[in-house]
C-alpha positions in Angstrom: 0.0 0.0 0.0 1.3 3.4 -0.9 1.0 5.8 2.0 -0.4 9.3 1.6 -1.3 11.8 4.2 -5.0 10.9 3.8 -4.7 7.1 4.5 -2.8 7.2 7.8 -3.8 4.8 10.5 -4.1 5.6 14.2 -0.7 5.6 15.8 1.2 6.1 12.5 4.3 8.3 12.9 5.0 11.0 10.3 8.6 12.3 9.9 8.7 15.8 8.4 12.0 17.2 7.0 12.3 20.9 6.2 14.7 23.8 6.1 14.5 26.4 8.8 13.8 29.9 7.5 15.6 31.4 10.5 18.9 29.4 10.5 18.9 27.7 7.1 19.5 24.3 8.7 17.8 21.0 8.1 14.9 20.3 10.5 13.3 17.0 11.5 10.0 16.7 13.3 8.2 13.5 14.2 4.5 13.6 14.9 1.9 10.9 15.5 -1.6 10.6 14.0 -4.3 10.2 16.7 -6.8 8.6 14.4 -9.2 11.5 15.1 -10.5 14.3 12.9 -11.6 17.8 13.6 -15.2 18.8 12.9 -14.1 20.2 9.5 -12.2 16.9 8.6 -8.6 17.8 9.4 -6.4 15.1 10.9 -5.3 15.5 14.5 -1.7 14.8 15.5 0.3 14.9 18.7 4.0 14.5 19.7 4.8 10.8 20.0 6.0 10.9 23.6 4.4 9.6 26.7 2.2 12.1 28.4 2.0 14.5 25.4 -1.2 16.4 25.7 -0.9 19.0 23.0 -2.9 18.0 19.9 -2.8 19.9 16.6 -3.5 19.8 12.9 -1.0 20.4 10.2 -1.1 22.7 7.2 -0.9 21.2 3.7 2.8 20.6 2.8 4.5 23.0 0.4 7.0 22.1 -2.2 9.9 22.6 0.2 9.0 19.8 2.7 9.5 16.1 2.7 7.3 13.8 4.7 7.5 10.1 5.4 5.4 7.6 7.2 7.5 6.1 10.1 11.0 7.0 11.2 13.5 7.4 8.4 16.7 5.2 8.2 19.0 8.2 7.9 19.9 11.2 9.9 20.0 15.0 9.4 23.4 16.7 9.7 22.8 18.1 13.2 21.0 15.2 14.7 22.2 14.2 18.1 23.1 10.5 18.4 24.1 8.3 21.4 26.7 5.6 21.4 27.1 3.7 24.7 25.5 6.6 26.6 27.8 9.2 25.0 26.0 12.0 23.1 27.5 13.2 19.9 26.3 15.7 17.4 27.3 16.4 13.8 27.9 19.8 12.4 24.9 22.0 11.6 25.6 23.5 8.2 23.1 26.3 7.8 23.3 26.2 4.0 19.5 26.2 3.3 19.8 22.6 2.0 18.5 19.2 3.1 21.7 17.8 4.6 21.2 14.1 5.1 23.6 11.5 6.5 23.4 7.8 5.6 23.4 5.4 2.6 23.0 7.4 -0.6 20.9 4.8 -2.4 18.6 4.3 0.6 18.1 8.0 1.1 17.3 8.5 -2.6 14.9 5.5 -2.6 13.0 7.0 0.4 12.8 10.5 -1.3 11.7 9.1 -4.6 9.3 6.3 -3.4 8.2 7.0 0.1 7.8 10.8 0.3 4.1 11.4 1.0 4.3 15.0 -0.1 3.3 15.0 -3.8 4.2 18.7 -4.2 7.9 18.3 -3.2 10.1 19.8 -5.9 13.4 20.8 -4.2 15.3 17.7 -5.2 18.3 19.9 -6.1 18.5 21.0 -2.5 19.2 17.5 -1.2 22.9 17.0 -0.2 24.5 13.8 1.1 26.8 14.6 4.0 29.9 12.4 4.4 32.2 13.9 7.0 33.2 17.3 5.6 32.0 16.5 2.1 28.7 17.6 0.7 27.5 15.6 -2.3 24.4 16.5 -4.4 22.1 13.5 -4.3 20.2 14.6 -7.4 23.0 16.2 -9.6 20.9 15.8 -12.8 18.2 18.2 -11.5 18.9 21.8 -12.6 19.5 24.3 -9.7 19.5 28.0 -9.1 20.6 27.4 -5.4 23.9 29.1 -4.9 25.3 26.6 -2.4 24.3 23.6 -4.5 25.9 25.3 -7.6 29.1 25.9 -5.7 29.2 22.2 -4.4 28.6 20.9 -7.9 31.3 23.1 -9.4 33.8 21.9 -6.8 33.2 18.2 -7.6 34.9 16.3 -10.4 32.3 15.4 -13.1 32.8 11.6 -12.6 32.3 11.8 -8.9 29.2 14.0 -9.3 27.3 11.2 -11.1 28.6 8.0 -9.3 26.3 8.0 -6.3 24.1 5.0 -7.1 
C-alpha cells in the first residue's frame, strides 16, 4: 500500500524534513496521528512521547517539505546520536539545503518512493553529507541554489554522477 497523508492509521508516525527559514538548517519533526478528525475533517496529530497532551492539525505541505510515514533510516546533519550513553552531534551546516547522513541509495529511494508530499520539488536542495564532504544526491536536476551550484562546481564530473 502506498502511503499518503490521507490514508494514515491511528498511531502512525510521520517524519517531516524541512529547512529552517531562520537558521537555514535542516529540521526534523516526528508527529503521531491520533486517528481523530476535527469537525471540518482535518487530521489531528500529537507529539509521539508519553504524556504528550498538545494536539494539533498540520497545514498542507508546500514544495519545500519532505514527509515520510514512520521514522527514516537516515539522519540529518545536526541530529544528536548516542553511542554507549555518550552523546555526539554532527555539524549544523546552515546552508539552506537538506543535509542528510546515511546510505545514498537508501536516502534516494526514500525520497523518490516514500515521500508522501506529492508537491515536493526541491530535489536539487538535497545533499548527502559524508564527513566534511557535501555531495548532491540529485545532480541531474537543474539548480538555481547558490550553495548547490558551488558544491557541484567543486566536484569532479565523474564523482558527481557516481552516487548509485
